[in-house]
mmCIF file as gemmi writes it, N, C-alpha and C atoms, coordinates in Angstrom:
data_model
loop_
_atom_site.group_PDB
_atom_site.id
_atom_site.type_symbol
_atom_site.label_atom_id
_atom_site.label_alt_id
_atom_site.label_comp_id
_atom_site.label_asym_id
_atom_site.label_entity_id
_atom_site.label_seq_id
_atom_site.pdbx_PDB_ins_code
_atom_site.Cartn_x
_atom_site.Cartn_y
_atom_site.Cartn_z
_atom_site.occupancy
_atom_site.B_iso_or_equiv
_atom_site.pdbx_formal_charge
_atom_site.auth_seq_id
_atom_site.auth_asym_id
_atom_site.pdbx_PDB_model_num
ATOM 1 N N . MET Axp A 1 ? -19.742 0.019 -8.338 1 0 ? 1 A 1
ATOM 2 C CA . MET Axp A 1 ? -18.316 0.194 -8.477 1 0 ? 1 A 1
ATOM 3 C C . MET Axp A 1 ? -17.566 -1.049 -8.003 1 0 ? 1 A 1
ATOM 4 N N . GLY Axp A 2 ? -18.089 -1.833 -7.086 1 0 ? 2 A 1
ATOM 5 C CA . GLY Axp A 2 ? -17.483 -3.084 -6.649 1 0 ? 2 A 1
ATOM 6 C C . GLY Axp A 2 ? -16.154 -2.888 -5.961 1 0 ? 2 A 1
ATOM 7 N N . ASP Axp A 3 ? -15.205 -3.786 -6.275 1 0 ? 3 A 1
ATOM 8 C CA . ASP Axp A 3 ? -13.893 -3.741 -5.656 1 0 ? 3 A 1
ATOM 9 C C . ASP Axp A 3 ? -12.882 -2.914 -6.437 1 0 ? 3 A 1
ATOM 10 N N . ALA Axp A 4 ? -13.307 -2.254 -7.497 1 0 ? 4 A 1
ATOM 11 C CA . ALA Axp A 4 ? -12.379 -1.466 -8.302 1 0 ? 4 A 1
ATOM 12 C C . ALA Axp A 4 ? -11.777 -0.342 -7.465 1 0 ? 4 A 1
ATOM 13 N N . LEU Axp A 5 ? -10.478 -0.154 -7.621 1 0 ? 5 A 1
ATOM 14 C CA . LEU Axp A 5 ? -9.798 0.904 -6.894 1 0 ? 5 A 1
ATOM 15 C C . LEU Axp A 5 ? -9.962 2.215 -7.644 1 0 ? 5 A 1
ATOM 16 N N . LYS Axp A 6 ? -10.249 3.264 -6.904 1 0 ? 6 A 1
ATOM 17 C CA . LYS Axp A 6 ? -10.38 4.577 -7.506 1 0 ? 6 A 1
ATOM 18 C C . LYS Axp A 6 ? -8.986 5.132 -7.807 1 0 ? 6 A 1
ATOM 19 N N . PRO Axp A 7 ? -8.854 6.01 -8.81 1 0 ? 7 A 1
ATOM 20 C CA . PRO Axp A 7 ? -7.553 6.596 -9.117 1 0 ? 7 A 1
ATOM 21 C C . PRO Axp A 7 ? -6.982 7.366 -7.925 1 0 ? 7 A 1
ATOM 22 N N . SER Axp A 8 ? -7.84 7.916 -7.102 1 0 ? 8 A 1
ATOM 23 C CA . SER Axp A 8 ? -7.411 8.662 -5.927 1 0 ? 8 A 1
ATOM 24 C C . SER Axp A 8 ? -8.238 8.193 -4.737 1 0 ? 8 A 1
ATOM 25 N N . THR Axp A 9 ? -7.572 7.84 -3.658 1 0 ? 9 A 1
ATOM 26 C CA . THR Axp A 9 ? -8.256 7.345 -2.472 1 0 ? 9 A 1
ATOM 27 C C . THR Axp A 9 ? -7.672 8.026 -1.249 1 0 ? 9 A 1
ATOM 28 N N . LYS Axp A 10 ? -8.53 8.562 -0.407 1 0 ? 10 A 1
ATOM 29 C CA . LYS Axp A 10 ? -8.078 9.186 0.832 1 0 ? 10 A 1
ATOM 30 C C . LYS Axp A 10 ? -7.784 8.091 1.849 1 0 ? 10 A 1
ATOM 31 N N . ILE Axp A 11 ? -6.596 8.137 2.428 1 0 ? 11 A 1
ATOM 32 C CA . ILE Axp A 11 ? -6.166 7.18 3.439 1 0 ? 11 A 1
ATOM 33 C C . ILE Axp A 11 ? -6.04 7.944 4.752 1 0 ? 11 A 1
ATOM 34 N N . ASN Axp A 12 ? -6.753 7.478 5.787 1 0 ? 12 A 1
ATOM 35 C CA . ASN Axp A 12 ? -6.768 8.196 7.062 1 0 ? 12 A 1
ATOM 36 C C . ASN Axp A 12 ? -5.944 7.556 8.164 1 0 ? 12 A 1
ATOM 37 N N . ASN Axp A 13 ? -5.539 6.304 7.988 1 0 ? 13 A 1
ATOM 38 C CA . ASN Axp A 13 ? -4.811 5.628 9.056 1 0 ? 13 A 1
ATOM 39 C C . ASN Axp A 13 ? -4.087 4.406 8.487 1 0 ? 13 A 1
ATOM 40 N N . PRO Axp A 14 ? -3.209 3.786 9.288 1 0 ? 14 A 1
ATOM 41 C CA . PRO Axp A 14 ? -2.441 2.634 8.794 1 0 ? 14 A 1
ATOM 42 C C . PRO Axp A 14 ? -3.309 1.454 8.356 1 0 ? 14 A 1
ATOM 43 N N . LYS Axp A 15 ? -4.418 1.207 9.024 1 0 ? 15 A 1
ATOM 44 C CA . LYS Axp A 15 ? -5.289 0.087 8.636 1 0 ? 15 A 1
ATOM 45 C C . LYS Axp A 15 ? -5.871 0.309 7.243 1 0 ? 15 A 1
ATOM 46 N N . GLU Axp A 16 ? -6.298 1.528 6.94 1 0 ? 16 A 1
ATOM 47 C CA . GLU Axp A 16 ? -6.827 1.83 5.603 1 0 ? 16 A 1
ATOM 48 C C . GLU Axp A 16 ? -5.74 1.674 4.543 1 0 ? 16 A 1
ATOM 49 N N . LEU Axp A 17 ? -4.522 2.115 4.861 1 0 ? 17 A 1
ATOM 50 C CA . LEU Axp A 17 ? -3.416 1.95 3.917 1 0 ? 17 A 1
ATOM 51 C C . LEU Axp A 17 ? -3.173 0.467 3.666 1 0 ? 17 A 1
ATOM 52 N N . GLY Axp A 18 ? -3.169 -0.318 4.722 1 0 ? 18 A 1
ATOM 53 C CA . GLY Axp A 18 ? -2.957 -1.755 4.582 1 0 ? 18 A 1
ATOM 54 C C . GLY Axp A 18 ? -4.013 -2.423 3.724 1 0 ? 18 A 1
ATOM 55 N N . ARG Axp A 19 ? -5.274 -2.071 3.958 1 0 ? 19 A 1
ATOM 56 C CA . ARG Axp A 19 ? -6.368 -2.652 3.151 1 0 ? 19 A 1
ATOM 57 C C . ARG Axp A 19 ? -6.228 -2.257 1.689 1 0 ? 19 A 1
ATOM 58 N N . TYR Axp A 20 ? -5.865 -1.011 1.438 1 0 ? 20 A 1
ATOM 59 C CA . TYR Axp A 20 ? -5.696 -0.53 0.064 1 0 ? 20 A 1
ATOM 60 C C . TYR Axp A 20 ? -4.565 -1.291 -0.628 1 0 ? 20 A 1
ATOM 61 N N . LEU Axp A 21 ? -3.427 -1.424 0.067 1 0 ? 21 A 1
ATOM 62 C CA . LEU Axp A 21 ? -2.29 -2.116 -0.525 1 0 ? 21 A 1
ATOM 63 C C . LEU Axp A 21 ? -2.598 -3.585 -0.782 1 0 ? 21 A 1
ATOM 64 N N . LEU Axp A 22 ? -3.327 -4.21 0.126 1 0 ? 22 A 1
ATOM 65 C CA . LEU Axp A 22 ? -3.733 -5.606 -0.055 1 0 ? 22 A 1
ATOM 66 C C . LEU Axp A 22 ? -4.603 -5.758 -1.303 1 0 ? 22 A 1
ATOM 67 N N . LYS Axp A 23 ? -5.588 -4.879 -1.462 1 0 ? 23 A 1
ATOM 68 C CA . LYS Axp A 23 ? -6.453 -4.934 -2.647 1 0 ? 23 A 1
ATOM 69 C C . LYS Axp A 23 ? -5.658 -4.714 -3.928 1 0 ? 23 A 1
ATOM 70 N N . GLU Axp A 24 ? -4.735 -3.765 -3.878 1 0 ? 24 A 1
ATOM 71 C CA . GLU Axp A 24 ? -3.935 -3.475 -5.074 1 0 ? 24 A 1
ATOM 72 C C . GLU Axp A 24 ? -3.041 -4.667 -5.419 1 0 ? 24 A 1
ATOM 73 N N . ARG Axp A 25 ? -2.408 -5.256 -4.415 1 0 ? 25 A 1
ATOM 74 C CA . ARG Axp A 25 ? -1.554 -6.421 -4.664 1 0 ? 25 A 1
ATOM 75 C C . ARG Axp A 25 ? -2.357 -7.561 -5.277 1 0 ? 25 A 1
ATOM 76 N N . LYS Axp A 26 ? -3.535 -7.806 -4.707 1 0 ? 26 A 1
ATOM 77 C CA . LYS Axp A 26 ? -4.373 -8.89 -5.225 1 0 ? 26 A 1
ATOM 78 C C . LYS Axp A 26 ? -4.877 -8.59 -6.634 1 0 ? 26 A 1
ATOM 79 N N . SER Axp A 27 ? -5.166 -7.319 -6.917 1 0 ? 27 A 1
ATOM 80 C CA . SER Axp A 27 ? -5.629 -6.975 -8.269 1 0 ? 27 A 1
ATOM 81 C C . SER Axp A 27 ? -4.52 -7.211 -9.296 1 0 ? 27 A 1
ATOM 82 N N . LEU Axp A 28 ? -3.272 -7.14 -8.856 1 0 ? 28 A 1
ATOM 83 C CA . LEU Axp A 28 ? -2.129 -7.411 -9.728 1 0 ? 28 A 1
ATOM 84 C C . LEU Axp A 28 ? -1.768 -8.898 -9.736 1 0 ? 28 A 1
ATOM 85 N N . LYS Axp A 29 ? -2.535 -9.683 -8.975 1 0 ? 29 A 1
ATOM 86 C CA . LYS Axp A 29 ? -2.325 -11.14 -8.876 1 0 ? 29 A 1
ATOM 87 C C . LYS Axp A 29 ? -0.915 -11.486 -8.41 1 0 ? 29 A 1
ATOM 88 N N . LEU Axp A 30 ? -0.447 -10.744 -7.399 1 0 ? 30 A 1
ATOM 89 C CA . LEU Axp A 30 ? 0.871 -10.975 -6.822 1 0 ? 30 A 1
ATOM 90 C C . LEU Axp A 30 ? 0.736 -11.55 -5.419 1 0 ? 30 A 1
ATOM 91 N N . THR Axp A 31 ? 1.638 -12.439 -5.061 1 0 ? 31 A 1
ATOM 92 C CA . THR Axp A 31 ? 1.672 -12.953 -3.697 1 0 ? 31 A 1
ATOM 93 C C . THR Axp A 31 ? 2.484 -11.986 -2.833 1 0 ? 31 A 1
ATOM 94 N N . GLN Axp A 32 ? 2.366 -12.151 -1.521 1 0 ? 32 A 1
ATOM 95 C CA . GLN Axp A 32 ? 3.182 -11.334 -0.624 1 0 ? 32 A 1
ATOM 96 C C . GLN Axp A 32 ? 4.666 -11.582 -0.886 1 0 ? 32 A 1
ATOM 97 N N . LYS Axp A 33 ? 5.024 -12.815 -1.168 1 0 ? 33 A 1
ATOM 98 C CA . LYS Axp A 33 ? 6.426 -13.152 -1.444 1 0 ? 33 A 1
ATOM 99 C C . LYS Axp A 33 ? 6.9 -12.439 -2.708 1 0 ? 33 A 1
ATOM 100 N N . GLU Axp A 34 ? 6.088 -12.464 -3.753 1 0 ? 34 A 1
ATOM 101 C CA . GLU Axp A 34 ? 6.481 -11.823 -5.013 1 0 ? 34 A 1
ATOM 102 C C . GLU Axp A 34 ? 6.668 -10.321 -4.832 1 0 ? 34 A 1
ATOM 103 N N . ILE Axp A 35 ? 5.708 -9.654 -4.194 1 0 ? 35 A 1
ATOM 104 C CA . ILE Axp A 35 ? 5.822 -8.202 -4.057 1 0 ? 35 A 1
ATOM 105 C C . ILE Axp A 35 ? 6.953 -7.84 -3.105 1 0 ? 35 A 1
ATOM 106 N N . SER Axp A 36 ? 7.203 -8.675 -2.108 1 0 ? 36 A 1
ATOM 107 C CA . SER Axp A 36 ? 8.321 -8.385 -1.201 1 0 ? 36 A 1
ATOM 108 C C . SER Axp A 36 ? 9.647 -8.465 -1.956 1 0 ? 36 A 1
ATOM 109 N N . GLU Axp A 37 ? 9.751 -9.403 -2.886 1 0 ? 37 A 1
ATOM 110 C CA . GLU Axp A 37 ? 10.972 -9.51 -3.698 1 0 ? 37 A 1
ATOM 111 C C . GLU Axp A 37 ? 11.108 -8.32 -4.643 1 0 ? 37 A 1
ATOM 112 N N . PHE Axp A 38 ? 10.012 -7.908 -5.284 1 0 ? 38 A 1
ATOM 113 C CA . PHE Axp A 38 ? 10.05 -6.74 -6.177 1 0 ? 38 A 1
ATOM 114 C C . PHE Axp A 38 ? 10.468 -5.49 -5.416 1 0 ? 38 A 1
ATOM 115 N N . ALA Axp A 39 ? 9.927 -5.328 -4.199 1 0 ? 39 A 1
ATOM 116 C CA . ALA Axp A 39 ? 10.168 -4.124 -3.408 1 0 ? 39 A 1
ATOM 117 C C . ALA Axp A 39 ? 11.445 -4.207 -2.578 1 0 ? 39 A 1
ATOM 118 N N . ASP Axp A 40 ? 12.065 -5.387 -2.555 1 0 ? 40 A 1
ATOM 119 C CA . ASP Axp A 40 ? 13.269 -5.616 -1.756 1 0 ? 40 A 1
ATOM 120 C C . ASP Axp A 40 ? 13.009 -5.36 -0.267 1 0 ? 40 A 1
ATOM 121 N N . VAL Axp A 41 ? 11.883 -5.884 0.196 1 0 ? 41 A 1
ATOM 122 C CA . VAL Axp A 41 ? 11.522 -5.852 1.618 1 0 ? 41 A 1
ATOM 123 C C . VAL Axp A 41 ? 11.157 -7.278 2.007 1 0 ? 41 A 1
ATOM 124 N N . GLY Axp A 42 ? 11.104 -7.546 3.286 1 0 ? 42 A 1
ATOM 125 C CA . GLY Axp A 42 ? 10.745 -8.88 3.736 1 0 ? 42 A 1
ATOM 126 C C . GLY Axp A 42 ? 9.26 -9.162 3.593 1 0 ? 42 A 1
ATOM 127 N N . ARG Axp A 43 ? 8.925 -10.442 3.443 1 0 ? 43 A 1
ATOM 128 C CA . ARG Axp A 43 ? 7.518 -10.841 3.356 1 0 ? 43 A 1
ATOM 129 C C . ARG Axp A 43 ? 6.779 -10.466 4.64 1 0 ? 43 A 1
ATOM 130 N N . LYS Axp A 44 ? 7.465 -10.595 5.777 1 0 ? 44 A 1
ATOM 131 C CA . LYS Axp A 44 ? 6.844 -10.224 7.062 1 0 ? 44 A 1
ATOM 132 C C . LYS Axp A 44 ? 6.454 -8.74 7.065 1 0 ? 44 A 1
ATOM 133 N N . PHE Axp A 45 ? 7.295 -7.889 6.46 1 0 ? 45 A 1
ATOM 134 C CA . PHE Axp A 45 ? 6.977 -6.463 6.374 1 0 ? 45 A 1
ATOM 135 C C . PHE Axp A 45 ? 5.686 -6.248 5.595 1 0 ? 45 A 1
ATOM 136 N N . VAL Axp A 46 ? 5.549 -6.934 4.455 1 0 ? 46 A 1
ATOM 137 C CA . VAL Axp A 46 ? 4.34 -6.816 3.63 1 0 ? 46 A 1
ATOM 138 C C . VAL Axp A 46 ? 3.126 -7.274 4.445 1 0 ? 46 A 1
ATOM 139 N N . LEU Axp A 47 ? 3.249 -8.404 5.105 1 0 ? 47 A 1
ATOM 140 C CA . LEU Axp A 47 ? 2.16 -8.939 5.926 1 0 ? 47 A 1
ATOM 141 C C . LEU Axp A 47 ? 1.736 -7.937 6.995 1 0 ? 47 A 1
ATOM 142 N N . GLU Axp A 48 ? 2.699 -7.394 7.721 1 0 ? 48 A 1
ATOM 143 C CA . GLU Axp A 48 ? 2.38 -6.45 8.796 1 0 ? 48 A 1
ATOM 144 C C . GLU Axp A 48 ? 1.787 -5.149 8.262 1 0 ? 48 A 1
ATOM 145 N N . LEU Axp A 49 ? 2.319 -4.665 7.147 1 0 ? 49 A 1
ATOM 146 C CA . LEU Axp A 49 ? 1.789 -3.431 6.556 1 0 ? 49 A 1
ATOM 147 C C . LEU Axp A 49 ? 0.351 -3.637 6.105 1 0 ? 49 A 1
ATOM 148 N N . GLU Axp A 50 ? 0.061 -4.769 5.467 1 0 ? 50 A 1
ATOM 149 C CA . GLU Axp A 50 ? -1.307 -5.044 5.023 1 0 ? 50 A 1
ATOM 150 C C . GLU Axp A 50 ? -2.266 -5.191 6.203 1 0 ? 50 A 1
ATOM 151 N N . LYS Axp A 51 ? -1.753 -5.552 7.357 1 0 ? 51 A 1
ATOM 152 C CA . LYS Axp A 51 ? -2.587 -5.65 8.561 1 0 ? 51 A 1
ATOM 153 C C . LYS Axp A 51 ? -2.727 -4.313 9.271 1 0 ? 51 A 1
ATOM 154 N N . GLY Axp A 52 ? -2.036 -3.283 8.782 1 0 ? 52 A 1
ATOM 155 C CA . GLY Axp A 52 ? -2.191 -1.946 9.339 1 0 ? 52 A 1
ATOM 156 C C . GLY Axp A 52 ? -1.205 -1.58 10.427 1 0 ? 52 A 1
ATOM 157 N N . LYS Axp A 53 ? -0.055 -2.217 10.452 1 0 ? 53 A 1
ATOM 158 C CA . LYS Axp A 53 ? 0.956 -1.909 11.467 1 0 ? 53 A 1
ATOM 159 C C . LYS Axp A 53 ? 1.318 -0.435 11.4 1 0 ? 53 A 1
ATOM 160 N N . ALA Axp A 54 ? 1.194 0.237 12.525 1 0 ? 54 A 1
ATOM 161 C CA . ALA Axp A 54 ? 1.394 1.688 12.573 1 0 ? 54 A 1
ATOM 162 C C . ALA Axp A 54 ? 2.86 2.103 12.599 1 0 ? 54 A 1
ATOM 163 N N . THR Axp A 55 ? 3.771 1.178 12.876 1 0 ? 55 A 1
ATOM 164 C CA . THR Axp A 55 ? 5.174 1.555 13.019 1 0 ? 55 A 1
ATOM 165 C C . THR Axp A 55 ? 6.038 1.116 11.848 1 0 ? 55 A 1
ATOM 166 N N . ALA Axp A 56 ? 5.463 0.97 10.682 1 0 ? 56 A 1
ATOM 167 C CA . ALA Axp A 56 ? 6.211 0.541 9.494 1 0 ? 56 A 1
ATOM 168 C C . ALA Axp A 56 ? 7.247 1.595 9.111 1 0 ? 56 A 1
ATOM 169 N N . GLN Axp A 57 ? 8.4 1.132 8.639 1 0 ? 57 A 1
ATOM 170 C CA . GLN Axp A 57 ? 9.452 2.042 8.199 1 0 ? 57 A 1
ATOM 171 C C . GLN Axp A 57 ? 9.015 2.756 6.921 1 0 ? 57 A 1
ATOM 172 N N . LEU Axp A 58 ? 9.056 4.053 6.958 1 0 ? 58 A 1
ATOM 173 C CA . LEU Axp A 58 ? 8.561 4.856 5.838 1 0 ? 58 A 1
ATOM 174 C C . LEU Axp A 58 ? 9.299 4.566 4.533 1 0 ? 58 A 1
ATOM 175 N N . GLY Axp A 59 ? 10.595 4.38 4.58 1 0 ? 59 A 1
ATOM 176 C CA . GLY Axp A 59 ? 11.35 4.087 3.365 1 0 ? 59 A 1
ATOM 177 C C . GLY Axp A 59 ? 10.876 2.806 2.702 1 0 ? 59 A 1
ATOM 178 N N . LYS Axp A 60 ? 10.59 1.799 3.514 1 0 ? 60 A 1
ATOM 179 C CA . LYS Axp A 60 ? 10.098 0.53 2.978 1 0 ? 60 A 1
ATOM 180 C C . LYS Axp A 60 ? 8.695 0.684 2.421 1 0 ? 60 A 1
ATOM 181 N N . VAL Axp A 61 ? 7.885 1.538 3.048 1 0 ? 61 A 1
ATOM 182 C CA . VAL Axp A 61 ? 6.534 1.8 2.539 1 0 ? 61 A 1
ATOM 183 C C . VAL Axp A 61 ? 6.636 2.378 1.129 1 0 ? 61 A 1
ATOM 184 N N . PHE Axp A 62 ? 7.547 3.311 0.925 1 0 ? 62 A 1
ATOM 185 C CA . PHE Axp A 62 ? 7.714 3.903 -0.405 1 0 ? 62 A 1
ATOM 186 C C . PHE Axp A 62 ? 8.205 2.877 -1.419 1 0 ? 62 A 1
ATOM 187 N N . GLU Axp A 63 ? 9.081 1.967 -1.009 1 0 ? 63 A 1
ATOM 188 C CA . GLU Axp A 63 ? 9.543 0.908 -1.911 1 0 ? 63 A 1
ATOM 189 C C . GLU Axp A 63 ? 8.369 0.036 -2.347 1 0 ? 63 A 1
ATOM 190 N N . LEU Axp A 64 ? 7.505 -0.303 -1.39 1 0 ? 64 A 1
ATOM 191 C CA . LEU Axp A 64 ? 6.344 -1.133 -1.699 1 0 ? 64 A 1
ATOM 192 C C . LEU Axp A 64 ? 5.362 -0.389 -2.604 1 0 ? 64 A 1
ATOM 193 N N . LEU Axp A 65 ? 5.091 0.883 -2.294 1 0 ? 65 A 1
ATOM 194 C CA . LEU Axp A 65 ? 4.203 1.683 -3.148 1 0 ? 65 A 1
ATOM 195 C C . LEU Axp A 65 ? 4.736 1.714 -4.576 1 0 ? 65 A 1
ATOM 196 N N . ASN Axp A 66 ? 6.015 1.962 -4.714 1 0 ? 66 A 1
ATOM 197 C CA . ASN Axp A 66 ? 6.636 2.022 -6.039 1 0 ? 66 A 1
ATOM 198 C C . ASN Axp A 66 ? 6.485 0.69 -6.772 1 0 ? 66 A 1
ATOM 199 N N . SER Axp A 67 ? 6.688 -0.412 -6.066 1 0 ? 67 A 1
ATOM 200 C CA . SER Axp A 67 ? 6.579 -1.733 -6.692 1 0 ? 67 A 1
ATOM 201 C C . SER Axp A 67 ? 5.159 -2.063 -7.13 1 0 ? 67 A 1
ATOM 202 N N . LEU Axp A 68 ? 4.172 -1.445 -6.478 1 0 ? 68 A 1
ATOM 203 C CA . LEU Axp A 68 ? 2.77 -1.647 -6.856 1 0 ? 68 A 1
ATOM 204 C C . LEU Axp A 68 ? 2.315 -0.629 -7.904 1 0 ? 68 A 1
ATOM 205 N N . GLY Axp A 69 ? 3.227 0.247 -8.312 1 0 ? 69 A 1
ATOM 206 C CA . GLY Axp A 69 ? 2.875 1.257 -9.312 1 0 ? 69 A 1
ATOM 207 C C . GLY Axp A 69 ? 2.049 2.392 -8.727 1 0 ? 69 A 1
ATOM 208 N N . LEU Axp A 70 ? 2.236 2.654 -7.43 1 0 ? 70 A 1
ATOM 209 C CA . LEU Axp A 70 ? 1.465 3.697 -6.749 1 0 ? 70 A 1
ATOM 210 C C . LEU Axp A 70 ? 2.36 4.879 -6.393 1 0 ? 70 A 1
ATOM 211 N N . GLU Axp A 71 ? 1.751 6.052 -6.289 1 0 ? 71 A 1
ATOM 212 C CA . GLU Axp A 71 ? 2.445 7.264 -5.866 1 0 ? 71 A 1
ATOM 213 C C . GLU Axp A 71 ? 1.726 7.837 -4.666 1 0 ? 71 A 1
ATOM 214 N N . LEU Axp A 72 ? 2.46 8.532 -3.819 1 0 ? 72 A 1
ATOM 215 C CA . LEU Axp A 72 ? 1.87 9.204 -2.668 1 0 ? 72 A 1
ATOM 216 C C . LEU Axp A 72 ? 1.791 10.693 -2.975 1 0 ? 72 A 1
ATOM 217 N N . HIS Axp A 73 ? 0.604 11.256 -2.836 1 0 ? 73 A 1
ATOM 218 C CA . HIS Axp A 73 ? 0.398 12.689 -3.05 1 0 ? 73 A 1
ATOM 219 C C . HIS Axp A 73 ? -0.201 13.278 -1.784 1 0 ? 73 A 1
ATOM 220 N N . LEU Axp A 74 ? 0.307 14.404 -1.361 1 0 ? 74 A 1
ATOM 221 C CA . LEU Axp A 74 ? -0.243 15.093 -0.197 1 0 ? 74 A 1
ATOM 222 C C . LEU Axp A 74 ? -1.052 16.287 -0.676 1 0 ? 74 A 1
ATOM 223 N N . ILE Axp A 75 ? -2.211 16.452 -0.091 1 0 ? 75 A 1
ATOM 224 C CA . ILE Axp A 75 ? -3.095 17.561 -0.437 1 0 ? 75 A 1
ATOM 225 C C . ILE Axp A 75 ? -3.483 18.247 0.863 1 0 ? 75 A 1
ATOM 226 N N . LYS Axp A 76 ? -3.329 19.537 0.908 1 0 ? 76 A 1
ATOM 227 C CA . LYS Axp A 76 ? -3.708 20.302 2.095 1 0 ? 76 A 1
ATOM 228 C C . LYS Axp A 76 ? -5.22 20.172 2.296 1 0 ? 76 A 1
ATOM 229 N N . ARG Axp A 77 ? -5.645 19.947 3.527 1 0 ? 77 A 1
ATOM 230 C CA . ARG Axp A 77 ? -7.078 19.819 3.812 1 0 ? 77 A 1
ATOM 231 C C . ARG Axp A 77 ? -7.821 21.047 3.291 1 0 ? 77 A 1
ATOM 232 N N . GLY Axp A 78 ? -8.967 20.775 2.729 1 0 ? 78 A 1
ATOM 233 C CA . GLY Axp A 78 ? -9.78 21.852 2.191 1 0 ? 78 A 1
ATOM 234 C C . GLY Axp A 78 ? -9.455 22.193 0.751 1 0 ? 78 A 1
ATOM 235 N N . ASP Axp A 79 ? -8.362 21.671 0.218 1 0 ? 79 A 1
ATOM 236 C CA . ASP Axp A 79 ? -7.966 21.942 -1.163 1 0 ? 79 A 1
ATOM 237 C C . ASP Axp A 79 ? -8.416 20.868 -2.134 1 0 ? 79 A 1
ATOM 238 N N . SER Axp A 80 ? -9.065 19.797 -1.625 1 0 ? 80 A 1
ATOM 239 C CA . SER Axp A 80 ? -9.424 18.7 -2.527 1 0 ? 80 A 1
ATOM 240 C C . SER Axp A 80 ? -10.773 18.869 -3.159 1 0 ? 80 A 1
């Protein structure tokens, strides 16, 4: 399977989210500056989020997810 991203990936903590977002950004061949401009967030925010910063502003996280073409879905444990 290599580095291909799965359509659905379980994220358990901020570091995993950061790694996932970094891989997705790179697969789209976007720089941190480019995605920060698309998402209307600072480049520093993108950098910190990709490093797994636990205190990221949730609204900005959603802006970044949207700019990467990603959606957040919640599934009750045991229902997956």
